[in-house]
N, C-alpha and C positions, 0 to 999 in steps of 0.2 A: 513603422516597425512596431510590433507588438512588445508589450512589456512581460517578460518571463515572470511567473510567479510559482513560489514553492511554499507548500504547506508544511509546518513543521509540527508533529504531534508526538505525543508520548506520555509515558506514565509520570505521576508526580516523582520528582526527585530523580528523573531518570538522566538529568543532564542537558535538558535542551537548551538551558540558559548558557551553560558552559560553551556548548557547541556553537551557539549563536555569538557569543562573545569572541570565540575564536575565528569564526568566520568573518566577523565584522573588523576585528583588529588585524587580521592577516593582510600583509600589504600586497593584495592581488590587483590593486588598481580600479576595482569595480567599486561602484557607489550602489549601496544596497538600501533600500528602504525597508525597515522593518514594523510590521504591524503587530501588536501585542494585544492579544484578547484580553488581557487583564495584566495589571503590573501586580504580580503576586508578591509573595515573601522574597523570592530572590529575583529582582528585576535587574535590568541590566545596569550595570555600575555606572554611577554618576561620573566616574573619572573618565569614561569615553563618551559622555554626553556633554554637550554645551548647552546648558539650561538657558533659554533665552527669556522665559517668562512663564506664565500659565498656559501658553500655547499648546495645543494639543500636538502639534508637530514639532519636533525638537531635532535640531541639527548636530551631529555628532563631531567630535574634532577631526576625524578622517574624512568628513564630507558625506557619510552616510546619514540617513534620515531615519527618526525614530517616532512612531506615534501610537497612542493608545486608542482602542476603540471606545468611544463613549456612546455613540450611536451604534448604527449597524454597519457590517462589514462593506456592505454595497456603497453606503455613502463615503465611507473612507476611502475606498478604492477609486470612486468616481473623482473625489476631491484631489487625491494624489495625482490622478491621470491629469486632471485639469491643470494643476500647478505645473506639472512637468511640461504640458504643451505651451504654457504661457512663458516657460522659462523660469519660473519662481523657484523651482526646485530642481535639483540635477539628481538623478538616480537611474541606475540601470536595470535593476530588477527589484522585485518585492519578495519578501519572506514573511509569511504569516505564522506567528506562533500562537497555537491553539493552548487553551488551559489544560491541565493534565486530565480532566474528565471529559473533554469535549469529543463530540462525534465529528470526525473530519468531513462526513458526508454532505451536509448541508453547505459546509464551507466550499467543497469542491463544486457543488451544483451550482453556485453562486456564478460560476465562471461560464457556464453552460447555458444556464437559463435566461441570463440577463443580456440583452442585445448590447446596451450600452457597455458593459463591462467586457463582454466578448469582442467588442471593437478595439478595446485598448490592451486587454491583456491575454496571455496564453498560458494555461496552467501547465507547469513543467511536471512536478510530481509531488507525491506525498511522501514525506520521510518519517519514519516512526522511530523513536527512541525507546529501547526496551531495557530496563535495569536488571542486569543478570541476577543481582542478589535477591531482589524481591519478585522478581518476575513470576515464579511459580505460583506464589501466593496471590499476586494481583490478577493473574490470569485465571486462577480458580474463582476469585471472589467477585471480580467486576467485569461486566460485560462491556463496558466501555473500553476497557484495557484490550479485550479480545477483538473489539470492532476495529480498534486503531491498527492492530496487526493485520487484520483483513484486508484494510484500505491501502496498505503501504505499498509503494513502488520500491522502496528501498528500506531496510531494516537495519539500524545501528544499535548494537548491543554494548552498553556501558557497564562498567564496574565488573569486568570479566575477572579481574586480578583478585577479586574478593570470593570467587566461588571454585570448587574443584573441576578439573578437566571434565570429569564423568557428568557432573550436572549441568555444565554449560553444554555438553554434548546433548544431554537430554532435552534441555531447553531449545536448542537449535532444531533438533528433531521435530519437536512440538510445533515451533513456529512454522516449520516447512509444511507440516499438514494443515496448518490453518491458512498458509498462503505460500504456495509453491512457487508464485511468480516473482516474489521480492528477494533480491540477492540479500544475504546477511553479512554483515561486517562488524567485527568487535572494534570498538573505538576507546581508546585510552584518554581519558580527560578531555573529551572533545577534540582530539587530535585527529584531524581527518582532513584530506586534502580536498580544495575547493572543487576539483573535477569529480569528486564522488558525491557532491552535493548539488551541483548545479547542472542545468542542461542535461538531465537523465532522459528526458522525453518519455517519461512514463505514461503521459496522456496522449502521446502522438499515436494517430492510427497508423503506426507503420508495421511493415510485414513481419516483424520480428516478435515472436511470442515466446517471452523468456520463461520457460518451465524448465526445471532442472530434469534432463533427459531420464535420469534414474527414476524420477517420480512417475513419469509416464510408463516407463519399462514395468516399473512396479505395478502399476496400475492394471497392466494387462493380464498378469496372472492371478489376480485376485480382485473380486468386486467389493472389496473390503478395505476401508482405510485400515492400514495396519495401525496399531496404537490407538485405534478409536476408543476401545473400552479398556484401555489398559495402559499403565505406566510401568511396565515391568523392568526390573532392573537390567533386564537384557538390552534396554534401550541403551543403557550406559556402557556396557562392554562392547560385546559383538561388533560394535559400530566400525571400528577400524577395518575390519576384513570385509563383512559383507553384510552390515547391518540390515539393509534393506530386506535380505532374505531371512537374516536370524529373526528379526522382529516377527516376521509372518508367522513362523511356526507357531509361537506361543501368544500371540496377541490377539488372535482372531476373537476368542470368546473366553478371555482370560480369566480362570477364576483360581489364579495362581495363589499361593500362601502370601507371597510378598505383598499381596495387597493389605494384609493385615498389618503389615509393619508401617506405623505412622508415616514415615517421611517419604515413602512413594506414594505421593498422593494420586490416588485413582481419578484421572480426569477424562471426561468425555467432553470436549469442548463443543459449544454450540456453534462457533465459528469453525466451519470447514471448507474445504475445497474438493472438487473432483473434476475430472478431465473427460470430455467426449471426444473420441476419435473415430473416424470412418473414412475409407478410401471411395465410397460412394459420392455422388454429387447431391448438393441439396436441391430441392424444388423451391425455387425463389418465394413463389406465392405461399406454400404451405410453411416455409420456415417463418415468413413474416407474421403470418396469423399466429403461429404457435409462440413466437418469442413476444409477439404483442399481449398475448393472453398471459404468459406467465409473468411478464413485467407488470401487468395490471394487478396480478393477484399477489405475487411475492415481492415486487419492487422494493418495499421498504426493508425486507431482509436480504436483498441482494446488494452486496457490498460493492464488489468489483466482479465484472466478467469481460473476457476477451477472446478473440477467436481470429483464426485465419481460415477462410472457408473457400470450398470449391463449389461455385455455383453453376447449375446448368445454365447454358445460354452465354457464359462469357470465358474468354480464355485468360482472364486476369484474376488475381487473388482477390477475394473481398475481405476486407479487415473490418471487424466490428467490435465495439467495446461499450461499456456502459458502467454507470455509477447509479445504483437504486432505480428509479422509473426511467432515467435518461438514458437513452441508447442511441448510438450513432453508427453508420457504417459508410464505407468508402471504398473505391476500386483501388487496388494497389497494383503492384507490377504484374507483368504476365507471367504465368507459371512457366519455369525453364524448360527447355527441350527435354532433358533427362530427369526433370523433377518429377516425383510421384505426386499427383494432384490428390490432395487429402484435406480433411477437416479436422482441425484441432481447437478445441475450446476449453476454456477454464473457467469455472464459476466458484467465486468465494462468497459465502453467505452465512446467514445464521439459520441453522436447522432447515436447510433447503430440503425438499423431499427429492433426493437424488434419483429415485426410480422413475418419478414422474417426469423428470428433466429427460434422464437419458432414453427412456421409451418415447418420450413425445418427440425428441430430435430425431430418434431413429425412424419414426413414421413420416418425417419431413424430408427422408432421403428419396432420391428418384427411383 
């Protein structure tokens, strides 16, 4: 049995430790090993730890295990898996908490690149915590924060009680543009049920591609990410009825006076997403060449990408996904009798040349 692993990332002070403590102390009968990238200011309280010595691995009073990484992640994971096999440690899953400024990419890649790790672990998902109060500033100032959003399979927004509904709305809108595939959920003091944290299968090559259908619909009647150059106050109102359209009208090339008022930060995030859709089948050889080429060139800037593809020559769905330069694909279930065979892909990355991608993919169609 592979050991499921979850990567927990998020801005400094966003409440990762609070969430972790809650998950660890909740009586869910699961034994969790937590790997901390560093014990920062707010580390896991000693009252839930049983300190045995200067040992790197600490048993907790509820049977969970905690360890700090002194060497690299690979060694720590290998070590834990070995101890579990020998029966020296008992745990069901691993949570890796990264530091507030870490890029989750290399951590995720460890699970794919290293055969030894891949034989013991299954990467389940990357969870990103966003602090509602400071998010706008952090997203404006720090690329690491934007990358963490781009990588997420699930976004938890903390401290929502400290902001107005309209600014929460604007934040959720912004996050959705950076990463349309991660569901967002407001969490209060880390109170989140365990089934929203574990076994999310964000890295499964499954045939489900979770993109908000509105995002796709929206993409069809404009090749422009709305809000791309604008944080117009309209983001904050119009939302309830039909924000998707409201945004459109005036955000395309917005030089609206509201820009001049300080608190509507004009942001053009470098982490963006776009979707490719087509009802024509892909030519497998052309697609492979093209994807190989773009991953070669843009890999470091490609955070997450995923697709369900209609390939010439097979009546099954082809599911593909990747992180940075690592890309994998798999045959999925057959297309249903009444199902429209189509291609749907989402790319999330840093300043990716949307036109090159979309035109290139278009040329790979049969």
